[in-house]
N, C-alpha and C positions, 0 to 999 in steps of 0.2 A: 380953832380948827386948822388954820393955816400953819400954825406952829407944829401941830401933829403931823401934817402932811410933809412939811419941811424936814422934820426929824426922821420920818420914814424914808424919804428920798436920800437924805444924808447917810442914814444907816445902810440902805441898800448899796449906795455908792462905796461906802467903806468896805462892806462885805465883798462886793465885786472886786475892789482893789486887792483885798486880802487874798481872794482866790487867784487873781491874776499874778500876784507876787509869788504865791506858792508854786504856781505852774511855771513861772519864769525862773525857778531856782536851779536845783541840781541838774535836771535834764538839759537845760540850756548850757550850763557850765560844762557838762560832759560832752555835748555836741561841739562846743567851741574848742575844747582841748583835744578832742578826737579819740578819746578812750575812756573806759570805766576803770577807776582805781578801786580794786576790790581787796578787802581785808580777809585773809585766810589763816589757817593754822600754820604753825612753824614746821609742820610735817607730820601728816597722819595718813597712812596708806589707805587708799580707797576714797578718801575725802579731799585732801589737798596735800600733794607731795611733789617736790621738785626733783628732777634727776640731776645728773652731773652737769648738764648744760643749762640748768635752771628752767627746764620745760616742765610746767606744772600739769598734773593730772589729778582727777578725783571728782566725786559727785558735787562737792561744793564749788570746785573750780569750774566744772561744766555749767553750773547754774550762772556763774558770773559771765561765762561765754555766751550763754543764752540771752542774757540782758544785752550784751554787746551786739549780738546778731540782730536782736529786735530793733536796736537803734541804728546801727551802721551797716546792716547786712554783711557783717564781717565778724565772726566769733573771735578773731585774734585781736580785736581792738580793746584789749583789757590788759592792765598791769596789776601784778599781785604784790600785796604787802603782807609778809608773814608776821603775825601778831601773837603774843603770848595771851593767855587767859586774862591776866591782870591788866594788860594795856589795850585790849581789843575795843572796849566800849569808849574809852577816852579817845582813841584814834578816830572813831566814828563821830563822836560828839564834836571834836575839834575840826572836822572836815578833812583830816588827813586821808581818809578813804571816803568814797561815795557810798559804798555798800559793804556790809559785813556778811560774809558767807562762810561761817567758821564754827561748826558744831557748838552753837550757842543756845542754851535752853531758854525757852519762853516762860517767864514767871510773872506773877502779878507785880512784884516789887520792881523788877526791871522794866516792865511795860508802863509803869505809872510814875516812876521817880527818876529815871535816867534821861528823859527826853528822847526816848527811842521808841521804835515801832516795829513789831514783827510782821513780815509780809505773808507769812504762811508757815506750814510745817513740811519741810522737804524730806525730813526723816524722823519717824517716830522711834524713840529709843528708850532705854531705861538703864539705870546704874547697876553694875555687877562687880564681881570680885574675881581676880585671878590669883592662883596659888601654885606652888610647886607640887608636883605629883608626889614627891618624897615625903610630904607632910601628911599624906593619907587622910586628907580632909575631903568630905563629899558634900558638906553643907555649910552655909555661912553661919549657921547657929553654933558651929564649932570653933569660932574665931575669937573666943574670949581671951583677952590678954595679948592679942596680936599687935604687931607694929605694922602700920598701914602707910603706904606711899600714895600720894595724890598731888594734884595741882592746887596751887593757891588761887584765890579769886574766883572760885567756881561754886556751883550749887553742890558739887560732889562732897565738899567738906561738911556742908550743912546736913545733907542726907546721911552721911556717915555718922555724924553725931546723933541724929534722930534714931537711926537703926540700932546702934549699940545701946543707947539709953532705953529704947523700947524693949529690948531683949535682955536688959540687965547685965550687959557685958562691958568689960573694960577694954581700952585700946590706947595705943600711943600713935600719934600721927607724925609722919615725915612729909611736910608740905613744901613743895618746890615750885617756883614760878615757871621755869622752862619745861615743857612737856618731855623733851628728849632727855633731860636730866632726871626727871621722875622715873622714866623707864630704866635709865642707867643705874639709878640708885637701887631699884628693885632687882635688876640683873646682877648687881654686885652683892646682894644679900643684906643691904642696909635695912630692909623691911621684909616682913613675912608675906604681905598682901599688896597687890596693886589694884586700886579701884578707880574706875572712871565709867563713862558710858560703855555699855556692852560692845557696841560696834567699835569703839576705840580700843577695847581690850583685844579684840580679834586682830585689829591692825597692829597694835603694839607688840603682840606676841610674835608676829612675823619678824620683828626686828631684834628679838632676843638672841643670845648666843646659841641656845639650844631650845627652839620653840616647842619641840615635842615633850620637853620636861615639865611643861606647865599646862594647867587646865583652868577653864573658866567655870566657876560654880553655877548651878542652875538658877539661883535666886536673882530676881530683879527687884530692887528695893525702892524704885522711884519711877515717876513719869518724867521723861526727858524729851519734850517736843522741840526738835532742832530746826532752825530755819533762818532765812535771810533777814537782816535787820537794816533799817534806815533811820534817819533822824525824824523826829516829829516836826510838824509845821510845814512840810513840803508835800502836799497831797498829790501833786503832779508826779513827782518822782516815786512816791509810794505806789501809785496806781501802775506805773510802768513795771516796777519790780513785782508787785503782787500779781498782776495779770500775766506776766511772763511765766510765773509759777503755774497759774491756772491754765495757761496755754499748753504747757508741757503735759499736764494731766489730760486735757481735752484731746490733744493730738493722739495720745495713747488710747483713750477711750474710743475714738473714731477710727483707729487703725491707721493713722497717718504716720508714716515712718520716713527716715532719711532716704530710703531707697525708692519709695513710691509717691513722695509728696508732689512731684510734678504731674504725675498721672492723676492724682486726686484732685488737682485743680480743674480737671475736665469733668468732674462729677456734676450731675444735675440735681443732686440732693441739696435742698435749701440750706440745711444746717452746715453741710460741708462747704458750700459756697460762702456762707457767712463767716465761718471760721477762717477760711483761706483767702478771704477778701476778693473773691471773684466778682467782677462787675456784673450788674444786672443787665437785662436785655436793653434797657434804655440808656446804658452807659454810665449810670450812677453807681457809686461805690456800694458794695454789699457788706463790707467789713466794718470794724470799729477802731481801727488804728488811729485815725485822725483825732478821735476823742481823747486819746492819751498822748498826743504829740508825736505819733509815729505814722508810717504810711500804712496802706491797707494790706500790704503783703507781709506784715511783721511776723505773723505766725509761720508763714512759709519760710521766711528767713531764719527763724529760730530752729525749725525742724531740719532744714537743710544744713544749718550750722552745727547742731549738736544732737539731733534726733529728738524723740519724745521722752517723757519721764522714764518709762520702762527701759528704753534703750540706754539712757544715762545710768540707771540703777544697775542693770545687768553688766554693762561695760566696766563699771568701777568697783562694785561690791558684790555682785551677784554670784550665783552658784558655780559659774565657770571661771571665777577669779580666785586668787589665793585666799581671799576672805571667806568665800563660799557662804554668803549670807542669803537666806531665803527671803522672799518678799514679805511674808508674814503680815504685820500690821501696815506695811507700806505698799500692799497691793491696792489696786483700785477698789472702790466701794462695791462695784458689781462683782468683784472676785472675792469678797469677804474682808477686804482691808479697810483702812481709814482714809485713803486718799480720794478726795472728792472735790470737784471744781464746780462753782456756780456756772450757769449757762452763759455762753457768749452770744448775746442777742440784744 
């Protein structure tokens, strides 16, 4: 009996140590160095794109800034590492970056065999095709015998093979590691078709010599849930990244914006007080920041720094931007979309 009790105590101690070790991982390292090192694309309009002064903008970039705001109350405490599709997961696995926020599709094989963990789906997408108007093609079913440009090291190549095989069509692939070189190859006429996530096609079309000469076909041939990725084995850091994503959705659902967040902290609504970390009447904390290694105003910091999810979407890829992408599947659940956050309570 004593041996069983001793074994249980030792097991509990080991488990507690493991949890403590996980919580003392990336978050502590990030706090010590004073910034989040975030892996992003090499340049994709609306998602992660540097200007001539190396100032980054985009939906994926703003998510990195949201994490920095949650931790440091400063969305500028982030450095960006532009990564190709081929090198992105290795950079995260090796610790070169703390977080990958780079149009990366969540799949079973990636989730179970790479030692990585998706924290959510910040953008629901699907693979499409772009062609020249001069080809007079209106459907992907007309692409038999085409030459196709795409990225190496992506699910795009696999989806492409599946689609052409399923439709008994032949094709030749021009696969290139650098995304900018893929676009250049298409623009130079080295291939008939450019395929990637549909959001990426809208972004890449803007960078072509004559964007109006190209159309994006209506077919979507895959599911591409894109979102931020962290390493497995560090639940503390995973919680920070995951709940930053949920905080952005919750803020939009409750109508908390960059412009009104200070006013919202005066609300007497219990849920609003919980979300914004307003202190209870007895002085105790109402929020949940300390449970993930942050302060109780972490959501206030996020919204002040970057806005809510809807604001980030509209600012970077929405209908008033050059990409002109409608919310669609990326609308909140209550508006008919797929974006849904568990309750913060």
